[in-house]
Backbone bond lengths (Angstrom), bond angles and torsions (degrees), N, CA, C in turn:
res aa  C-N    CA-C-N  psi(-1)  N-CA   C-N-CA  omega(-1)  CA-C   N-CA-C  phi
1 X - - - 1.474 - - 1.525 110.75 -
2 X 1.353 114.90 -43.57 1.458 118.37 179.94 1.520 110.84 -62.72
3 X 1.347 115.23 -39.92 1.471 118.96 178.62 1.525 110.72 -65.14
4 X 1.334 116.57 -39.75 1.465 120.43 179.15 1.535 111.21 -62.29
5 X 1.336 116.14 -44.01 1.466 120.18 178.56 1.519 110.85 -63.84
6 X 1.317 116.08 -35.18 1.461 119.24 177.75 1.521 111.98 -64.18
7 X 1.320 116.03 -42.03 1.466 119.66 177.29 1.525 111.03 -63.74
8 X 1.339 116.89 -39.74 1.462 119.85 177.56 1.520 111.29 -60.91
9 X 1.323 116.39 -41.60 1.464 120.08 179.44 1.517 111.06 -63.15
10 X 1.338 116.34 -41.98 1.474 119.98 178.55 1.521 110.82 -62.59
11 X 1.357 115.60 -44.29 1.463 119.31 -179.65 1.519 111.21 -63.64
12 X 1.338 116.71 -41.59 1.465 119.79 -179.89 1.515 111.33 -64.77
13 X 1.326 117.13 -41.94 1.466 120.44 179.11 1.521 110.80 -63.54
14 X 1.333 116.16 -39.28 1.459 119.38 178.45 1.516 111.95 -65.86
15 X 1.339 115.91 -41.70 1.471 119.55 179.64 1.513 111.06 -65.93
16 X 1.336 117.07 -45.01 1.465 120.04 -177.49 1.518 110.40 -66.53
17 X 1.325 117.54 -37.18 1.463 119.68 177.76 1.508 111.56 -64.84
18 X 1.349 116.34 -40.62 1.467 119.50 178.34 1.518 110.58 -65.82
19 X 1.339 116.70 -38.27 1.462 119.69 179.40 1.517 111.10 -63.76
20 X 1.340 116.21 -41.73 1.462 119.36 179.31 1.518 110.67 -65.50
21 X 1.347 115.52 -39.96 1.462 118.94 -179.73 1.517 111.48 -65.01
22 X 1.366 116.09 -32.27 1.458 119.99 -176.63 1.522 112.47 -82.97
23 X 1.335 118.11 -16.70 1.456 120.28 -177.43 1.520 110.07 -64.89
24 X 1.329 118.04 126.46 1.471 119.70 -177.61 1.519 111.75 -70.58
25 X 1.315 115.58 146.09 1.460 120.16 172.34 1.528 108.81 -72.47
26 X 1.331 114.95 159.61 1.461 120.50 -171.62 1.517 111.57 -119.32
27 X 1.334 115.55 136.00 1.455 123.30 166.05 1.517 107.11 -103.49
28 X 1.318 116.65 120.61 1.458 122.13 177.82 1.524 108.67 -101.60
29 X 1.329 116.81 125.56 1.456 122.21 177.36 1.516 108.32 -107.62
30 X 1.333 116.20 118.48 1.458 121.47 177.76 1.524 107.20 -116.48
31 X 1.319 115.23 108.62 1.455 119.27 -175.76 1.516 112.24 -149.72
32 X 1.320 114.22 -164.31 1.462 121.77 -179.64 1.518 109.11 -116.19
33 X 1.328 117.88 -150.22 1.465 120.89 -175.58 1.524 112.74 -63.19
34 X 1.321 117.92 -23.00 1.464 120.12 178.28 1.526 111.81 -66.97
35 X 1.320 116.51 -21.43 1.461 121.17 177.84 1.524 112.11 -111.58
36 X 1.324 117.09 -0.26 1.466 121.62 -177.16 1.522 112.42 -105.92
37 X 1.334 116.84 19.72 1.472 121.70 176.72 1.522 111.32 55.82
38 X 1.326 116.34 54.15 1.459 121.61 -177.72 1.527 112.09 -61.12
39 X 1.329 115.75 122.78 1.461 123.35 172.74 1.527 113.61 64.68
40 X 1.322 117.39 17.63 1.471 121.72 173.03 1.526 107.07 -136.14
41 X 1.319 116.19 168.87 1.463 119.83 178.90 1.532 109.80 -64.26
42 X 1.325 116.00 143.24 1.462 120.57 -178.53 1.517 112.09 -55.67
43 X 1.337 116.44 -38.86 1.460 119.03 -177.40 1.527 113.58 -75.09
44 X 1.349 116.90 -0.01 1.458 120.81 175.10 1.524 112.51 -99.66
45 X 1.332 116.85 -9.68 1.453 120.64 -177.37 1.522 112.20 -74.07
46 X 1.326 116.32 157.16 1.462 120.08 -175.77 1.530 111.91 -64.85
47 X 1.327 117.97 -29.76 1.464 118.90 -179.94 1.524 110.66 -69.33
48 X 1.321 116.88 -41.18 1.468 118.97 176.42 1.526 110.29 -64.81
49 X 1.310 117.36 -40.75 1.461 119.99 177.81 1.526 110.46 -62.34
50 X 1.322 116.80 -35.66 1.468 120.49 174.72 1.523 110.50 -64.48
51 X 1.319 116.44 -42.52 1.466 120.49 179.30 1.520 111.06 -58.95
52 X 1.320 116.73 -42.61 1.466 120.96 178.45 1.524 110.06 -62.31
53 X 1.321 116.70 -44.09 1.464 120.47 -178.55 1.527 111.18 -65.31
54 X 1.317 116.76 -45.06 1.460 119.47 -177.73 1.529 111.96 -70.95
55 X 1.333 115.96 -26.95 1.460 119.34 177.48 1.511 113.25 -68.48
56 X 1.325 116.26 -18.96 1.465 121.08 179.39 1.521 112.77 -92.26
57 X 1.326 116.63 -6.04 1.458 119.89 179.81 1.513 109.97 -74.91
58 X 1.315 116.21 163.22 1.455 121.49 178.50 1.517 109.57 -125.95
59 X 1.328 118.97 109.82 1.471 125.46 -1.25 1.523 111.31 -75.49
60 X 1.318 117.72 157.88 1.472 120.53 -178.54 1.517 111.70 -71.11
61 X 1.323 115.38 156.52 1.458 122.88 173.95 1.522 108.85 -111.65
62 X 1.311 115.35 154.22 1.450 121.83 174.13 1.527 108.74 -102.57
63 X 1.334 116.88 144.05 1.459 122.11 175.98 1.523 108.75 -117.65
64 X 1.321 116.08 129.64 1.461 122.30 173.79 1.526 107.01 -114.49
65 X 1.313 115.92 119.22 1.464 120.59 179.98 1.523 109.26 -100.33
66 X 1.329 115.77 104.63 1.460 121.43 179.90 1.522 111.40 -101.77
67 X 1.315 116.63 21.88 1.467 121.32 -177.50 1.524 111.00 -75.67
68 X 1.330 115.58 141.32 1.459 122.46 -179.50 1.523 108.59 -133.39
69 X 1.315 116.56 129.67 1.462 120.10 176.51 1.527 109.48 -58.61
70 X 1.326 116.29 133.63 1.446 121.47 -179.52 1.515 114.57 88.94
71 X 1.321 117.70 -4.92 1.464 120.92 -178.38 1.527 110.78 -60.82
72 X 1.314 115.87 137.72 1.464 122.66 174.69 1.525 108.92 -110.67
73 X 1.325 116.11 172.64 1.461 118.44 177.79 1.529 110.94 -64.82
74 X 1.327 117.80 -32.97 1.458 119.93 -179.77 1.523 111.21 -68.70
75 X 1.326 117.24 -46.27 1.466 119.03 179.42 1.525 110.46 -67.44
76 X 1.328 117.00 -36.85 1.458 119.77 175.64 1.516 111.85 -61.95
77 X 1.319 116.07 -39.18 1.471 120.78 177.50 1.522 110.99 -60.78
78 X 1.310 117.25 -37.45 1.463 120.65 178.88 1.533 111.51 -71.02
79 X 1.335 117.04 -35.71 1.464 120.57 -176.65 1.523 113.24 -78.75
80 X 1.327 117.20 -29.59 1.460 120.22 -167.93 1.524 114.59 -60.81
81 X 1.321 121.66 -42.39 1.469 118.51 -178.67 1.527 113.41 -55.73
82 X 1.318 116.66 -42.71 1.469 119.79 178.59 1.519 111.40 -64.93
83 X 1.330 116.70 -40.02 1.457 120.39 -179.72 1.527 111.63 -65.73
84 X 1.313 116.50 -41.44 1.464 120.04 178.55 1.524 110.85 -64.22
85 X 1.321 116.04 -41.34 1.464 119.71 179.97 1.522 111.61 -67.92
86 X 1.331 117.07 -35.61 1.463 120.76 -176.37 1.521 112.80 -76.98
87 X 1.333 117.24 -41.06 1.463 120.35 -170.57 1.524 114.02 -108.94
88 X 1.329 118.41 -15.68 1.470 122.49 178.75 1.533 111.56 44.68
89 X 1.327 117.73 58.17 1.467 119.90 -175.29 1.522 112.45 -68.77
90 X 1.319 114.84 150.42 1.462 120.63 170.94 1.522 110.16 -82.79
91 X 1.348 116.04 -27.38 1.470 121.86 -179.86 1.519 109.15 -136.68
92 X 1.322 115.93 134.10 1.465 122.27 172.02 1.516 108.49 -109.84
93 X 1.333 116.42 123.45 1.466 122.20 172.16 1.519 106.52 -99.87
94 X 1.323 116.07 114.23 1.462 121.92 -171.90 1.525 110.05 -107.60
95 X 1.331 116.12 107.71 1.465 122.29 -177.10 1.522 108.74 -122.45
96 X 1.311 116.13 79.37 1.457 121.25 179.78 1.523 109.85 -139.30
97 X 1.325 115.29 156.12 1.455 121.25 179.20 1.511 113.40 128.11
98 X 1.328 116.69 -21.67 1.465 119.09 -178.08 1.528 110.90 -62.99
99 X 1.330 117.15 -44.13 1.469 119.41 -178.45 1.527 111.90 -70.64
100 X 1.327 117.08 -33.34 1.468 119.60 172.42 1.524 109.56 -58.94
101 X 1.349 114.75 -47.25 1.457 119.71 -177.96 1.510 113.37 -64.86
102 X 1.333 116.87 -43.37 1.456 120.52 -179.44 1.527 111.63 -63.95
103 X 1.315 116.83 -26.16 1.462 121.14 177.78 1.524 111.89 -91.22
104 X 1.313 116.38 -2.17 1.453 119.98 179.58 1.515 113.46 67.17
105 X 1.334 117.33 30.27 1.458 120.79 -179.00 1.527 110.87 -70.86
106 X 1.318 118.51 156.11 1.466 121.42 -177.71 1.528 112.17 -57.75
107 X 1.322 115.53 133.76 1.460 120.12 -176.86 1.519 112.10 -70.99
108 X 1.329 117.87 -28.52 1.463 118.48 179.37 1.526 110.90 -67.16
109 X 1.335 117.94 -34.71 1.459 120.92 176.40 1.520 110.73 -68.80
110 X 1.328 116.69 -41.27 1.468 121.46 177.24 1.524 109.64 -58.90
111 X 1.329 116.23 -45.83 1.464 120.54 -179.20 1.526 111.58 -64.47
112 X 1.319 116.41 -40.17 1.462 120.36 179.34 1.524 110.78 -63.96
113 X 1.332 117.13 -41.71 1.461 120.51 -179.70 1.525 111.67 -66.47
114 X 1.322 116.43 -45.50 1.467 119.29 178.98 1.523 110.64 -63.63
115 X 1.326 116.39 -42.58 1.455 119.20 178.83 1.515 112.72 -61.54
116 X 1.325 116.08 -40.28 1.463 119.94 178.29 1.525 111.08 -63.90
117 X 1.341 117.63 -38.29 1.468 120.40 179.45 1.521 111.50 -69.28
118 X 1.312 116.92 -37.58 1.464 119.49 175.38 1.522 110.16 -61.58
119 X 1.318 116.29 -43.82 1.467 120.37 179.46 1.522 111.48 -63.78
120 X 1.334 116.93 -41.61 1.470 119.93 177.30 1.529 111.16 -58.57
121 X 1.326 115.56 -45.29 1.459 119.84 -178.51 1.527 110.91 -63.74
122 X 1.324 116.09 -42.82 1.457 119.60 178.97 1.525 111.17 -61.76
123 X 1.328 116.57 -41.58 1.467 120.39 178.58 1.524 111.24 -63.44
124 X 1.336 116.53 -27.26 1.462 121.49 177.56 1.527 111.79 -91.12
125 X 1.333 116.44 10.86 1.471 122.98 176.52 1.530 112.59 65.71
126 X 1.315 116.54 33.15 1.467 121.66 176.44 1.528 109.41 -106.62
127 X 1.320 116.16 136.86 1.460 120.66 171.22 1.526 108.34 -76.86
128 X 1.323 117.26 153.65 1.462 121.14 -172.70 1.521 110.92 -124.44
129 X 1.326 114.67 134.17 1.468 121.81 168.40 1.518 107.27 -116.02
130 X 1.315 116.29 119.99 1.458 122.69 -179.38 1.520 109.11 -97.18
131 X 1.324 116.63 126.51 1.463 121.78 179.90 1.524 108.96 -105.54
132 X 1.334 116.09 114.95 1.452 120.87 -179.68 1.518 112.24 -83.92
133 X 1.310 115.34 164.13 1.457 121.63 -179.38 1.520 109.41 -138.88
134 X 1.317 116.43 153.72 1.460 123.16 175.55 1.524 108.85 -113.96
135 X 1.314 116.18 153.90 1.462 121.66 177.75 1.518 110.95 -103.94
136 X 1.341 117.60 157.92 1.470 120.33 175.10 1.528 110.91 -58.15
137 X 1.318 115.62 155.03 1.470 120.71 -173.72 1.526 112.71 -64.47
138 X 1.331 118.36 -21.49 1.458 119.71 -177.91 1.537 112.73 -71.03
139 X 1.332 118.04 -5.80 1.452 120.77 176.18 1.528 112.21 -82.15
140 X 1.311 116.81 -5.79 1.459 120.35 175.27 1.520 112.66 86.28
141 X 1.335 116.13 147.42 1.467 120.01 -174.29 1.520 113.68 -65.07
142 X 1.329 118.52 -34.08 1.464 119.50 -176.08 1.524 111.25 -64.18
143 X 1.331 116.89 -48.18 1.465 119.92 -179.11 1.524 110.89 -70.59
144 X 1.335 116.21 -40.68 1.463 119.98 -179.49 1.522 110.86 -63.71
145 X 1.333 116.54 -44.13 1.465 119.92 178.70 1.526 111.02 -65.80
146 X 1.327 115.99 -36.86 1.456 119.61 178.68 1.512 112.42 -64.50
147 X 1.333 116.10 -41.21 1.460 120.30 178.41 1.523 110.45 -64.38
148 X 1.309 116.00 -44.24 1.464 120.78 178.68 1.532 110.42 -58.81
149 X 1.332 115.72 -40.23 1.460 120.24 -178.26 1.524 112.15 -68.73
150 X 1.326 117.23 -30.98 1.461 120.14 179.07 1.527 110.50 -57.06
151 X 1.322 116.68 -49.70 1.464 120.53 -178.75 1.523 111.22 -65.00
152 X 1.320 116.40 -45.19 1.466 120.15 -178.85 1.524 111.03 -62.73
153 X 1.318 117.07 -43.47 1.465 120.59 -178.31 1.528 111.46 -67.21
154 X 1.326 116.78 -42.20 1.454 119.33 178.47 1.526 111.41 -61.91
155 X 1.328 116.13 -44.93 1.460 119.92 -179.57 1.522 111.03 -62.19
156 X 1.325 116.55 -39.67 1.465 120.01 -179.06 1.527 111.26 -70.52
157 X 1.323 117.32 -46.93 1.463 120.05 -175.28 1.527 112.45 -70.91
158 X 1.327 116.23 -33.91 1.464 118.93 -176.87 1.528 112.19 -103.55
159 X 1.312 117.30 6.76 1.469 121.96 176.71 1.532 110.60 54.52
160 X 1.319 114.08 50.60 1.457 121.80 -176.77 1.532 110.29 -108.54
161 X 1.325 116.85 139.62 1.459 120.46 174.85 1.523 109.70 -61.38
162 X 1.329 116.65 144.49 1.468 121.08 -173.29 1.518 111.80 -140.51
163 X 1.330 115.35 134.80 1.461 122.84 161.38 1.525 105.45 -103.33
164 X 1.335 119.13 109.09 1.467 120.21 -173.23 1.526 113.79 -58.31
165 X 1.357 116.72 -38.11 1.463 119.85 -178.95 1.515 108.48 -144.06
166 X 1.322 115.71 110.80 1.461 121.56 -175.78 1.523 112.49 -56.64
167 X 1.336 116.98 -38.12 1.463 121.14 -174.25 1.527 112.36 -99.75
168 X 1.306 116.10 23.77 1.468 120.97 -173.44 1.521 113.22 -51.01
169 X 1.304 118.28 -42.74 1.462 121.65 -172.57 1.526 113.61 -98.57
170 X 1.335 116.89 8.35 1.461 119.27 178.58 1.528 112.93 -128.00
171 X 1.323 118.36 -25.43 1.469 121.91 -169.26 1.524 113.54 -59.74
172 X 1.323 117.04 -32.45 1.470 120.14 -176.59 1.518 113.10 -98.15
173 X 1.324 117.07 8.66 1.460 121.52 179.01 1.532 108.27 -111.39
174 X 1.336 118.61 103.32 1.474 120.62 -176.86 1.520 113.77 -56.47
175 X 1.323 116.85 -28.29 1.465 119.02 -179.21 1.527 112.21 -71.85
176 X 1.327 117.35 -15.38 1.461 121.37 -178.82 1.522 112.71 -107.93
177 X 1.347 116.08 3.30 1.462 120.20 -179.23 1.524 110.75 -121.05
178 X 1.327 115.74 144.77 1.458 120.74 176.33 1.527 109.95 -70.50
179 X 1.323 115.71 169.59 1.461 121.09 -175.41 1.524 112.87 -61.91
180 X 1.329 117.37 -22.49 1.464 118.81 179.16 1.521 113.02 -74.88
181 X 1.328 116.64 -10.63 1.456 120.88 179.30 1.513 114.73 72.60
182 X 1.338 116.90 7.29 1.463 121.12 -176.29 1.525 113.67 -116.33
183 X 1.338 116.73 -27.49 1.457 120.23 -173.25 1.533 110.66 -120.30
184 X 1.319 117.49 141.70 1.467 120.38 178.26 1.532 111.96 -68.89
185 X 1.303 115.47 153.00 1.458 121.44 169.04 1.528 108.57 -77.71
186 X 1.330 115.24 173.91 1.466 119.02 176.13 1.525 110.80 -58.31
187 X 1.332 116.94 -35.19 1.465 120.28 179.07 1.518 111.98 -68.26
188 X 1.322 117.28 -25.25 1.453 120.51 -179.52 1.513 114.13 -84.80
189 X 1.327 117.65 -19.15 1.463 120.35 -174.72 1.537 113.67 -63.42
190 X 1.337 120.19 -40.20 1.463 118.18 176.03 1.530 112.57 -62.33
191 X 1.319 116.82 -30.72 1.463 120.36 177.72 1.530 109.84 -68.60
192 X 1.324 115.99 -40.85 1.464 120.36 176.41 1.529 109.98 -60.90
193 X 1.320 117.01 -42.88 1.463 120.07 179.43 1.522 111.07 -58.38
194 X 1.314 117.31 -43.08 1.466 119.42 -179.22 1.523 111.08 -63.78
195 X 1.331 116.84 -35.34 1.463 120.31 176.79 1.524 110.25 -63.47
196 X 1.319 116.68 -43.25 1.466 121.28 178.65 1.526 110.64 -68.20
197 X 1.313 115.95 -42.98 1.464 121.54 -173.44 1.530 112.19 -59.64
198 X 1.296 117.25 -35.28 1.467 120.20 -178.03 1.522 111.84 -58.32
199 X 1.324 117.38 -32.75 1.463 120.73 179.67 1.528 112.72 -100.26
200 X 1.333 116.96 -22.34 1.454 120.22 -179.10 1.527 112.48 -78.73
201 X 1.315 116.49 -40.25 1.472 120.08 -174.44 1.529 113.15 -52.13
202 X 1.340 119.92 -43.92 1.476 118.27 179.44 1.525 113.61 -62.65
203 X 1.329 118.51 -25.81 1.466 121.11 179.79 1.517 112.99 -75.79
204 X 1.324 116.80 -13.77 1.462 121.03 -177.52 1.527 112.23 -89.89
205 X 1.317 116.87 -8.12 1.459 119.74 -175.60 1.520 111.21 -80.32
């Protein structure tokens, strides 16, 4: 009987180890409407396109899209601890700040919130990709330059991967932007993915 129980323990340990080895690693995307497929089908958004691409990798990766339209850095800061505990991501893609900027919120608060989220992710052993955003020119050069500097400074000080401007290759092309001038069309989403992919791919190795 003792020998039989010993064999069962060995078999269980082998099965559980194989299950853990087979479990896909997770990329968690925490963003706003720019990552939530605003006004287009969910399967046309860049995050879904990323999920399809990562699902074809060997071994495959899982993507969890926790993006919410209207999300700010403060609300994201409140949500992130639960998300990290629930999904234990290997990589966090952090795309927040646009709504703070559009509301003209203080940049020091935005920087503090983003910095706190980067620190949370690091404490949870997740690598971080920070996605920067630009504001329309009517917000004035001082605020726009300040927002741009927030992302650059955070990436430099915390040694975090950075996409300086998520919409770099679509923002100035009317055919790739919706009528609001803020969100990509379905045709623009694959272009956004390629912008993200250039900095994300090294974090997956």
